[in-house]
C-alpha positions in Angstrom: -30.4 -168.1 61.5 -34.0 -167.4 62.0 -36.3 -169.3 59.6 -39.3 -167.7 57.8 -42.0 -170.0 56.6 -44.1 -169.5 53.4 -47.6 -170.1 53.6 -48.4 -172.6 50.8 -51.7 -172.9 48.7 -54.3 -175.4 49.4 -54.4 -178.4 47.1 -57.0 -181.1 46.6 -56.4 -183.8 48.7 -54.5 -186.8 47.2 -52.8 -184.8 44.6 -48.9 -184.7 44.5 -47.5 -181.2 45.7 -46.2 -179.3 42.4 -42.5 -178.5 42.4 -40.5 -175.6 41.3 -37.2 -174.3 40.8 -35.5 -170.9 41.3 -32.9 -169.5 38.6 -31.0 -166.7 40.4 -29.7 -165.4 37.5 -32.9 -163.7 36.2 -32.8 -160.3 37.4 -36.4 -159.3 39.3 -37.2 -155.8 38.5 -39.2 -153.5 41.4 -40.6 -150.0 40.5 -40.1 -147.5 43.3 -42.2 -144.6 43.6 -41.3 -141.3 45.7 -43.5 -139.2 47.2 -43.9 -136.1 45.2 -46.0 -134.1 47.6 -43.3 -131.5 47.8 -44.2 -130.5 44.3 -47.5 -129.4 45.2 -46.2 -127.6 48.4 -43.9 -125.6 46.6 -46.4 -124.9 44.0 -48.8 -123.6 47.0 -45.9 -121.6 48.3 -45.6 -119.8 45.4 -42.2 -119.4 44.8 -41.4 -115.9 43.3 -37.4 -115.4 43.4 -34.2 -117.0 44.8 -32.4 -114.7 47.2 -28.5 -115.0 47.6 -26.4 -114.3 50.7 -23.3 -115.3 52.8 -24.1 -116.6 56.4 -21.3 -115.9 59.1 -22.2 -119.5 60.8 -22.8 -122.7 58.8 -23.4 -126.4 59.9 -19.4 -126.5 59.2 -18.7 -123.6 61.3 -17.5 -121.3 58.5 -19.2 -118.5 56.3 -20.8 -119.8 53.5 -23.0 -119.1 50.4 -26.7 -119.7 50.7 -29.3 -119.6 48.0 -32.9 -119.4 49.3 -36.0 -120.1 47.8 -38.1 -117.0 48.3 -42.1 -117.7 48.5 -45.3 -115.9 49.3 -46.8 -118.5 51.7 -45.1 -119.6 54.6 -46.7 -122.8 55.5 -46.4 -124.8 52.7 -42.8 -123.6 52.2 -42.0 -124.8 55.7 -43.7 -128.3 55.2 -41.7 -128.5 51.9 -38.6 -128.2 53.4 -39.2 -130.4 56.3 -39.8 -133.0 53.7 -36.2 -132.2 52.5 -34.9 -132.4 55.9 -36.4 -135.8 56.3 -34.5 -136.9 53.1 -31.5 -135.5 54.1 -31.8 -137.1 57.5 -31.0 -140.9 55.3 -27.9 -139.6 54.1 -27.1 -135.8 53.1 -28.3 -132.8 51.9 -27.6 -133.9 48.4 -30.6 -136.0 48.7 -32.2 -133.1 47.5 -30.7 -132.4 43.9 -30.8 -129.1 42.1 -30.0 -128.1 38.5 -30.1 -125.0 37.2 -30.3 -124.6 33.1 -29.1 -121.7 31.9 -31.4 -120.4 28.8 -30.1 -118.3 26.0 -32.5 -115.6 26.5 -30.8 -114.8 29.9 -33.0 -116.6 32.3 -32.7 -120.0 34.0 -34.8 -123.1 34.8 -34.5 -124.5 38.5 -35.1 -128.2 39.1 -35.8 -129.7 42.1 -36.2 -133.5 43.2 -35.0 -136.3 44.8 -31.7 -137.6 43.9 -32.2 -141.3 42.6 -29.1 -143.3 43.9 -29.6 -141.9 47.3 -33.6 -142.5 47.2 -33.1 -146.0 46.1 -30.9 -146.6 48.9 -33.1 -144.8 51.4 -36.1 -147.2 50.2 -34.2 -150.4 49.8 -31.2 -150.1 52.1 -28.7 -152.7 51.2 -31.0 -154.9 49.3 -29.5 -156.3 46.0 -32.1 -158.8 45.3 -34.2 -156.2 42.7 -33.2 -154.3 40.1 -35.1 -151.0 40.7 -37.0 -148.5 38.6 -37.8 -145.3 40.1 -40.4 -143.0 39.5 -40.6 -139.4 41.1 -41.5 -135.8 40.3 -39.6 -132.6 39.8 -40.5 -129.3 40.5 -39.3 -126.9 37.7 -39.5 -123.2 37.9 -38.7 -120.6 35.4 -36.9 -117.4 36.0 -36.8 -114.5 33.4 -33.2 -113.0 34.7 -30.0 -114.5 36.3 -28.6 -112.7 39.6 -25.0 -112.3 39.1 -24.7 -114.2 42.0 -26.1 -117.3 40.6 -23.1 -116.8 38.2 -20.7 -116.7 40.9 -22.2 -119.9 42.6 -21.6 -121.7 39.1 -18.1 -120.6 39.1 -17.4 -121.3 42.8 -18.7 -125.1 41.8 -16.5 -125.3 38.8 -13.3 -124.0 40.8 -13.3 -126.3 44.2 -13.6 -130.0 44.3 -15.4 -129.7 47.7 -17.8 -126.5 47.3 -20.6 -126.3 50.1 -23.5 -124.2 50.1 -26.7 -124.0 51.7 -30.1 -124.1 50.4 -32.8 -122.2 52.5 -36.1 -120.6 52.5 -37.7 -117.2 52.9 -40.7 -115.5 52.4 -41.9 -111.9 51.4 -43.1 -109.8 54.3 -45.2 -107.9 52.0 -46.6 -108.9 48.5 -44.2 -107.0 46.1 -41.0 -107.2 44.1 -38.2 -109.1 46.3 -35.8 -106.9 47.7 -33.4 -107.3 50.8 -35.3 -105.3 53.0 -38.4 -107.3 52.6 -37.6 -110.7 52.5 -37.8 -112.5 55.8 -35.6 -115.9 56.4 -37.8 -118.9 57.6 -36.2 -120.0 61.1 -38.8 -122.9 61.6 -36.6 -125.2 59.0 -32.7 -125.5 58.9 -31.3 -124.7 55.5 -30.0 -128.0 53.8 -26.1 -128.4 53.7 -25.4 -129.4 50.0 -22.0 -130.1 48.3 -23.6 -131.1 44.8 -25.5 -128.9 42.2 -25.7 -129.3 38.6 -25.4 -126.6 36.1 -26.3 -126.8 32.4 -26.4 -124.7 29.4 -29.8 -124.8 27.0 -27.3 -125.2 24.0 -25.4 -128.5 25.5 -28.7 -130.4 26.1 -28.5 -133.0 23.8 -31.5 -135.3 22.3 -32.3 -138.1 24.7 -31.2 -136.6 27.7 -33.5 -135.8 30.6 -34.3 -132.0 30.0 -34.3 -132.0 26.2 -38.0 -132.7 25.8 -38.9 -130.0 28.6 -36.8 -127.4 26.6 -37.9 -128.6 22.8 -41.5 -128.2 24.0 -41.3 -124.6 25.2 -43.0 -122.1 23.1 -41.0 -119.2 21.7 -43.5 -116.7 22.7 -45.1 -118.3 26.1 -43.0 -118.9 29.2 -42.6 -122.6 30.4 -45.5 -123.5 33.1 -44.2 -122.5 36.2 -44.6 -125.8 37.9 -44.3 -129.2 36.1 -44.1 -132.6 37.4 -42.4 -134.9 34.5 -44.1 -138.0 33.7 -41.6 -140.9 33.5 -44.3 -143.6 33.4 -45.0 -142.6 29.8 -41.5 -142.4 28.7 -40.1 -145.5 30.1 -38.5 -147.9 27.7 -39.6 -151.6 27.9 -36.4 -153.2 29.5 -34.1 -155.0 27.0 -33.9 -158.5 27.0 -31.5 -160.2 29.5 -28.0 -161.6 27.7 -26.8 -164.9 28.5 -23.9 -163.4 30.0 -25.9 -161.4 32.3 -27.6 -164.4 33.9 -24.3 -165.9 34.7 -22.8 -162.6 36.2 -26.1 -162.2 38.2 -26.2 -165.7 39.2 -22.8 -165.6 40.9 -23.4 -162.3 42.6 -26.8 -163.4 44.4 -25.3 -167.1 45.1 -22.0 -165.5 46.7 -23.9 -162.9 48.6 -26.6 -164.9 50.1 -25.2 -168.7 50.3 -21.4 -167.8 50.8 -20.5 -170.8 53.1 -22.3 -173.2 51.1 -20.3 -171.8 47.6 -17.2 -171.9 49.3 -17.4 -175.6 50.5 -18.1 -176.5 47.1 -15.3 -174.3 45.6 -13.1 -175.6 48.0 -13.6 -179.4 46.9 -15.5 -180.3 49.8 -18.2 -182.3 47.9 -15.6 -183.9 44.9 -17.2 -187.4 45.0 -20.8 -186.2 44.3 -19.2 -183.4 42.1 -17.6 -186.1 39.9 -20.8 -188.2 39.9 -22.8 -184.9 38.8 -20.5 -183.9 36.1 -20.4 -187.2 34.7 -24.2 -187.0 34.2 -23.7 -183.7 32.3 -24.6 -181.4 35.1 -22.5 -178.1 35.2 -20.7 -176.7 38.2 -23.2 -173.7 38.3 -26.0 -175.9 38.3 -25.0 -177.9 41.1 -24.3 -174.8 43.4 -27.6 -173.4 42.5 -29.7 -176.4 42.9 -27.7 -177.0 46.4 -28.7 -173.5 47.3 -32.4 -174.0 46.3 -32.4 -177.1 48.2 -31.3 -175.6 51.3 -33.5 -172.6 51.2 -36.5 -175.0 50.6 -35.6 -177.2 53.3 -35.2 -174.5 55.9 -38.7 -172.9 54.5 -40.5 -176.0 54.7 -39.9 -178.2 57.5 -37.4 -180.3 55.3 -39.4 -180.3 52.5 -37.3 -180.0 49.2 -38.2 -178.3 45.5 -40.4 -175.6 46.9 -43.5 -177.6 47.1 -47.2 -176.5 45.9 -46.2 -172.6 45.2 -47.5 -170.6 42.5 -44.8 -168.9 40.4 -45.6 -165.7 42.3 -45.7 -167.2 45.6 -42.1 -168.7 45.0 -40.8 -165.3 43.9 -42.2 -163.5 46.9 -41.3 -166.1 49.4 -37.7 -166.7 48.0 -36.7 -163.0 48.1 -38.4 -162.3 51.7 -36.1 -165.2 53.0 -33.3 -164.0 51.3 -33.7 -160.6 53.0 -33.0 -162.4 56.3 -30.8 -164.8 55.5 -27.2 -165.3 57.2 -25.0 -168.6 56.5 -22.8 -169.6 59.4 -20.2 -172.3 59.6 -23.1 -174.3 61.0 -25.2 -174.2 58.1 -26.2 -177.7 56.8 -23.8 -179.7 54.4 -25.3 -180.1 51.1 -23.9 -183.8 51.2 -27.6 -184.7 53.2 -28.9 -184.5 49.5 -28.8 -187.4 47.4 -27.2 -186.8 43.5 -30.9 -187.6 42.4 -32.3 -185.0 44.6 -29.6 -182.5 43.2 -30.3 -183.3 39.5 -34.1 -183.1 40.2 -33.7 -179.4 41.4 -31.3 -178.8 38.2 -34.0 -179.8 36.0 -36.5 -177.6 37.7 -34.2 -174.8 37.8 -33.6 -175.1 34.3 -37.3 -175.0 33.7 -37.5 -171.8 35.4 -34.9 -170.5 33.5 -36.1 -171.6 29.9 -39.7 -170.0 31.2 -38.1 -166.7 32.0 -36.9 -166.8 28.4 -40.3 -167.6 27.1 -39.0 -171.0 25.5 -41.3 -173.9 24.8 -40.2 -176.9 26.6 -40.8 -180.1 24.6 -39.3 -182.7 27.1 -38.4 -182.4 30.8 -35.8 -185.0 31.0 -32.0 -183.7 31.8 -30.3 -184.1 28.5 -33.2 -182.2 26.4 -33.3 -179.4 29.0 -29.6 -179.2 28.9 -29.5 -179.1 25.0 -32.1 -176.3 25.2 -29.7 -174.1 27.4 -26.9 -174.5 25.1 -28.7 -173.4 22.2 -29.4 -170.3 24.1 -25.6 -169.9 25.2 -27.3 -170.6 28.8 -25.2 -173.6 29.7 -21.5 -172.5 29.4 -20.6 -169.1 30.8 -19.0 -166.7 27.9 -17.1 -163.9 28.8 -18.4 -163.6 32.2 
């Protein structure tokens, strides 16, 4: 297993290195921002219509429905679909999310955006260290009328569980009303193969849902702005306080994912004598598991030094998360019996301090008994209904 070292902060000569704990139950949050340049590209392309057709040959070698965005300007439309192809290359064509909102007046809204779950996986891979908040933009276009082919597409999607179709692009050959004889499909980009699309009715959109504010702000006598980028930052609620059971669940997931050999050794009773001594001192099994994992990680990062020496809180969080990304425990993972019970207790205390600080608690005394009482008062010492 490769070892990644963390650069330590400098400290005045003669001062004792600060020591720290890390609680794996604390959910770390990260903000992901997606590239929303496609919105400006579609705006510059000047989408004026959607065209509908059947294509005799598709990526699945069967005839298939196609809906094409019809624009005035070729180059920005090509660039937008090049971006769509890039999204799809990381997974599938449903990385391009389509939503059709059927309006009461007979028109509809078309919303195009990056599909959140696929985007998150594209940006983070299999990383499960962070709980992510995704920010992106949506291209929203209002059309005053609905073609019967769009109604048929909705019925087709509702009738069949597997119902593929194509999202393509075309330009008007001459600036005029779109008609079959003056629409030129773009050969420079391939249509996007899709299996998913959302169809909503204006009356069915409830308060609190993603499109409610958009429809609510629509003036009765004026059309919706032709191109709109939704502002996710301004509407983002503050994260809910983490509940005790969430700490236990998240901690268990993290330790079992990144320290599977160590956790299984403890679970199998490999260190029964040590566990008995620690439990007689009031230390819980989950605390031993976490402390042992922290000691192993610190030793691997700092050439055998324990307790994550001389790091700021920000450096510790960054260093631990980076180390976990490449961590792989094997059968030759060091035994935790290399640590004394006093070292494990010291790490338990540091981890408890980290957890209480995450809860913004005032700590009057750093001794083990006081820390355990404080955790118990907050229901953070014993797992409840986990």
